[in-house]
Backbone as a printed PyTorch tensor [residue, N CA C, xyz], in Angstrom:
tensor([[[ 7.1430, 34.4300, 69.7890],
         [ 6.4630, 35.8310, 69.1080],
         [ 5.1450, 35.4610, 68.4470]],

        [[ 3.8960, 36.2350, 68.5620],
         [ 2.9710, 36.1640, 67.9820],
         [ 3.0720, 36.4420, 66.6870]],

        [[ 2.0630, 36.1700, 65.5790],
         [ 1.9720, 36.3570, 64.2350],
         [ 1.9890, 38.0490, 64.0610]],

        [[ 1.1060, 38.5460, 64.9070],
         [ 0.9250, 40.1020, 64.8600],
         [ 2.2880, 40.8800, 65.3530]],

        [[ 3.0450, 40.2570, 66.2560],
         [ 4.3460, 41.0060, 66.6340],
         [ 5.2060, 40.9330, 65.3720]],

        [[ 5.2620, 39.7480, 64.6930],
         [ 6.2360, 39.3690, 63.7620],
         [ 5.9040, 39.9470, 62.4710]],

        [[ 4.5870, 40.1970, 62.2780],
         [ 4.0700, 40.9470, 60.8660],
         [ 3.0720, 41.9720, 61.3150]],

        [[ 3.6560, 43.4140, 61.7290],
         [ 2.7420, 44.3020, 62.0870],
         [ 2.2700, 44.9690, 61.0190]],

        [[ 1.2030, 45.3990, 61.2840],
         [ 0.1540, 45.9220, 60.1710],
         [ 0.7200, 47.7150, 60.0570]],

        [[ 1.3650, 47.8620, 58.8780],
         [ 2.0380, 49.2770, 58.9480],
         [ 0.9440, 49.8950, 57.9080]],

        [[ 0.4970, 51.2010, 58.5270],
         [-0.5450, 51.9170, 57.5860],
         [ 0.2760, 52.8010, 56.7810]],

        [[-0.0730, 52.9330, 55.4550],
         [ 0.3600, 53.7000, 54.4600],
         [-0.5650, 54.0270, 53.2700]],

        [[-0.3390, 54.8490, 52.7670],
         [-1.3720, 55.0740, 51.4680],
         [-1.7320, 53.8120, 50.4350]],

        [[-2.9220, 53.5800, 50.2680],
         [-3.0070, 52.4930, 49.6140],
         [-4.0650, 52.7320, 48.2520]],

        [[-4.1250, 52.0180, 47.4440],
         [-5.1970, 52.0000, 46.2280],
         [-5.3430, 53.4000, 45.7590]],

        [[-3.9780, 54.2000, 45.2800],
         [-4.1820, 55.5860, 45.1460],
         [-4.9560, 56.4570, 45.7760]],

        [[-4.6870, 56.3880, 47.2760],
         [-5.2350, 56.9990, 48.3100],
         [-4.9670, 58.4580, 48.0590]],

        [[-3.9220, 58.7850, 47.1530],
         [-3.6540, 60.3080, 47.1590],
         [-4.5540, 60.8420, 45.7270]],

        [[-4.7890, 62.0090, 45.8650],
         [-5.4140, 62.7830, 44.5680],
         [-4.3130, 62.8530, 43.4210]],

        [[-4.5760, 62.2400, 42.4310],
         [-3.5810, 62.3430, 41.1170],
         [-4.0700, 63.3490, 40.4410]],

        [[-3.2230, 64.6100, 40.0950],
         [-3.6880, 65.5780, 39.3140],
         [-3.9900, 65.0780, 37.9110]],

        [[-4.4960, 66.1010, 37.3530],
         [-4.6750, 65.6160, 35.7430],
         [-3.3840, 66.1850, 35.1610]],

        [[-2.8330, 65.0360, 34.5650],
         [-1.1070, 64.8740, 34.4720],
         [-0.9250, 65.8650, 33.1880]],

        [[-2.1310, 65.6890, 32.1490],
         [-1.9900, 66.0590, 30.8330],
         [-1.9820, 68.0010, 30.9160]],

        [[-2.6100, 68.2860, 32.0230],
         [-3.0250, 69.7000, 32.1910],
         [-1.6550, 70.4730, 32.8310]],

        [[-0.8500, 69.6280, 33.4300],
         [ 0.2780, 70.3170, 34.0730],
         [ 1.6730, 70.3590, 33.3620]],

        [[ 2.2020, 71.8140, 33.7810],
         [ 3.4620, 72.1330, 32.9470],
         [ 4.7880, 71.2910, 32.9830]],

        [[ 5.6000, 71.2650, 32.5020],
         [ 6.8530, 70.4270, 32.9110],
         [ 7.3580, 70.7590, 34.2960]],

        [[ 7.2240, 71.9010, 34.5130],
         [ 7.7410, 72.2800, 35.9390],
         [ 6.8200, 71.6480, 37.0000]],

        [[ 5.7070, 71.7310, 36.7460],
         [ 4.7930, 71.1490, 37.7620],
         [ 4.9210, 69.5730, 37.8060]],

        [[ 5.1520, 69.1760, 36.6480],
         [ 5.3230, 67.3840, 36.4890],
         [ 6.4790, 67.0400, 37.1200]],

        [[ 7.4560, 68.0320, 37.0190],
         [ 8.7750, 67.7490, 37.9990],
         [ 8.4110, 67.6520, 39.4400]],

        [[ 7.6050, 68.7570, 40.0230],
         [ 7.4570, 68.9310, 41.2160],
         [ 6.6790, 67.6190, 41.6620]],

        [[ 5.5500, 67.0780, 40.8370],
         [ 4.9980, 65.7540, 41.3660],
         [ 5.5140, 64.7130, 41.2810]],

        [[ 6.6360, 64.4960, 40.1360],
         [ 7.6940, 63.4900, 40.1570],
         [ 8.3070, 63.3600, 41.4770]],

        [[ 8.6800, 64.3070, 42.0650],
         [ 9.6490, 64.6260, 43.2980],
         [ 8.8270, 64.0960, 44.4190]],

        [[ 7.4560, 64.6130, 44.4530],
         [ 6.6470, 64.0490, 45.7270],
         [ 6.1850, 62.4820, 45.3370]],

        [[ 6.0910, 62.0650, 44.2920],
         [ 5.9160, 60.5600, 44.2020],
         [ 7.1760, 59.9510, 44.6210]],

        [[ 8.3400, 60.3250, 44.2950],
         [ 9.6820, 59.4750, 44.5290],
         [ 9.9010, 59.6520, 46.0630]],

        [[ 9.2770, 60.7360, 46.7690],
         [ 9.5860, 60.9950, 48.3410],
         [ 8.5480, 59.9400, 48.7800]],

        [[ 7.4400, 59.5740, 48.2910],
         [ 6.2830, 58.6430, 48.9880],
         [ 7.0070, 57.2650, 48.6950]],

        [[ 7.5810, 57.1240, 47.4650],
         [ 8.1540, 55.7860, 47.2460],
         [ 9.2740, 55.3900, 48.3010]],

        [[10.0640, 56.4400, 48.7040],
         [11.1000, 56.2000, 49.5110],
         [10.6000, 56.2210, 51.0750]],

        [[ 9.4880, 56.7120, 51.2390],
         [ 8.8380, 56.5150, 52.6590],
         [ 8.3600, 55.0660, 52.6930]],

        [[ 7.6750, 54.6520, 51.7010],
         [ 6.9780, 53.3690, 51.6750],
         [ 8.2950, 52.1780, 51.6350]],

        [[ 9.2230, 52.6190, 51.1250],
         [10.2090, 51.5420, 51.0910],
         [10.7570, 51.2820, 52.4920]],

        [[10.9610, 52.3850, 53.2570],
         [11.4020, 52.3950, 54.4740],
         [10.4070, 51.5080, 55.5740]],

        [[ 9.3310, 51.1390, 55.0590],
         [ 8.2700, 50.3760, 55.9810],
         [ 7.9810, 49.1580, 55.2660]],

        [[ 8.7330, 48.6610, 54.4960],
         [ 8.6970, 47.3600, 53.9020],
         [ 8.6330, 46.2100, 54.8350]],

        [[ 7.5270, 45.6510, 54.8560],
         [ 7.3030, 44.5050, 56.0290],
         [ 8.4950, 43.3090, 55.5710]],

        [[ 8.9640, 42.6410, 56.8250],
         [ 9.8480, 41.6640, 56.5440],
         [ 9.5830, 40.2130, 56.1240]],

        [[ 8.3800, 39.8520, 56.3190],
         [ 7.5960, 38.7580, 56.1260],
         [ 6.7820, 38.8930, 54.4030]],

        [[ 7.7720, 38.2750, 53.4630],
         [ 7.0460, 38.6070, 52.2130],
         [ 5.8470, 37.7270, 51.9580]],

        [[ 5.7240, 36.6750, 52.8930],
         [ 4.3070, 35.7450, 52.7770],
         [ 3.2720, 36.3550, 53.5170]],

        [[ 3.1440, 37.4350, 54.2140],
         [ 2.3160, 38.2360, 55.0210],
         [ 1.1900, 39.1700, 54.0450]],

        [[ 0.0890, 38.9240, 54.5440],
         [-0.9470, 40.0400, 54.0400],
         [-0.3140, 41.4380, 54.0820]],

        [[ 0.2730, 41.6740, 55.0600],
         [ 0.8410, 43.2490, 55.0140],
         [ 1.9140, 43.5610, 54.0110]],

        [[ 2.7990, 42.5660, 53.6150],
         [ 3.6470, 42.4590, 52.4070],
         [ 2.8780, 42.5020, 51.3260]],

        [[ 1.8150, 42.0110, 50.8160],
         [ 1.2600, 41.8850, 49.8300],
         [ 0.4680, 43.3510, 49.5150]],

        [[-0.1350, 43.8440, 50.5870],
         [-0.7270, 45.0200, 50.5970],
         [ 0.3860, 46.2330, 50.3500]],

        [[ 1.6000, 46.0310, 50.8820],
         [ 2.6360, 46.9350, 50.7000],
         [ 3.0650, 46.8760, 49.0950]],

        [[ 3.3520, 45.9130, 48.6990],
         [ 3.7540, 45.3600, 47.2730],
         [ 2.9190, 46.2720, 46.2750]],

        [[ 1.3190, 45.9870, 46.3400],
         [ 0.5540, 46.8150, 45.6370],
         [ 0.9120, 47.9530, 45.7840]],

        [[ 0.9360, 48.8160, 46.7240],
         [ 0.9520, 50.1980, 46.8730],
         [ 2.2090, 50.7020, 46.2580]],

        [[ 3.3490, 49.6310, 46.3070],
         [ 4.6320, 50.0540, 45.8290],
         [ 4.7380, 49.9470, 44.1780]],

        [[ 3.8400, 49.0330, 43.5780],
         [ 3.7680, 49.1170, 42.3020],
         [ 2.6710, 50.2380, 41.7830]],

        [[ 1.8600, 50.6680, 42.3120],
         [ 1.0650, 51.6880, 42.2340],
         [ 1.8440, 53.0240, 41.9990]],

        [[ 2.6330, 53.2650, 43.0320],
         [ 3.6590, 54.4650, 42.9910],
         [ 4.6110, 54.3000, 41.8820]],

        [[ 5.2070, 53.1310, 41.7060],
         [ 6.1780, 53.0960, 40.4730],
         [ 5.4800, 53.4290, 39.1900]],

        [[ 4.2840, 52.6980, 38.9870],
         [ 3.3690, 53.3220, 37.6160],
         [ 3.4070, 54.5910, 37.6460]],

        [[ 2.8090, 55.1970, 38.7140],
         [ 2.6880, 56.6980, 38.5530],
         [ 3.7640, 57.5520, 38.2910]],

        [[ 5.0560, 57.2330, 38.8420],
         [ 6.2850, 57.7570, 38.3620],
         [ 6.5160, 57.4760, 37.0520]],

        [[ 6.4350, 56.1390, 36.5910],
         [ 6.5540, 55.9380, 35.0070],
         [ 5.8450, 56.8520, 34.2390]],

        [[ 4.6200, 56.9740, 34.6010],
         [ 3.4910, 57.8370, 33.8600],
         [ 4.0270, 59.2550, 33.7490]],

        [[ 4.4630, 59.7110, 34.7740],
         [ 5.2000, 61.3060, 34.7840],
         [ 6.3880, 61.1750, 33.8980]],

        [[ 7.1950, 60.2620, 34.1200],
         [ 8.4460, 60.3270, 33.2030],
         [ 8.2560, 60.2230, 31.7880]],

        [[ 6.8150, 59.6200, 31.2880],
         [ 6.6300, 59.3400, 29.8660],
         [ 6.1020, 60.8470, 29.5400]],

        [[ 5.5530, 61.5510, 30.5040],
         [ 5.2200, 62.5460, 29.7970],
         [ 6.0970, 63.8370, 29.6460]],

        [[ 7.3030, 63.6510, 30.6020],
         [ 8.3600, 64.4600, 30.4720],
         [ 9.4310, 64.2620, 29.3700]],

        [[ 9.1870, 63.1700, 28.9150],
         [ 9.9270, 62.8910, 27.6000],
         [ 9.8750, 63.5980, 26.4010]]])
């Protein structure tokens, strides 16, 4: 099996590819809706986790995963 077949490149949003709204300007209801959207994105990303933790694809995936987790934490902090 070739390296490419074993570690396919999986497209997903990277480097905050989504437009993050001005969180301070959102109402609690809007923050809840945005939180739901972020959690869905994280769930989708989790389903596409590369198998090989030593691959470039995994490193890229991990960075995107961390960015989404950070965005979720930021929204949760505002909702407190």
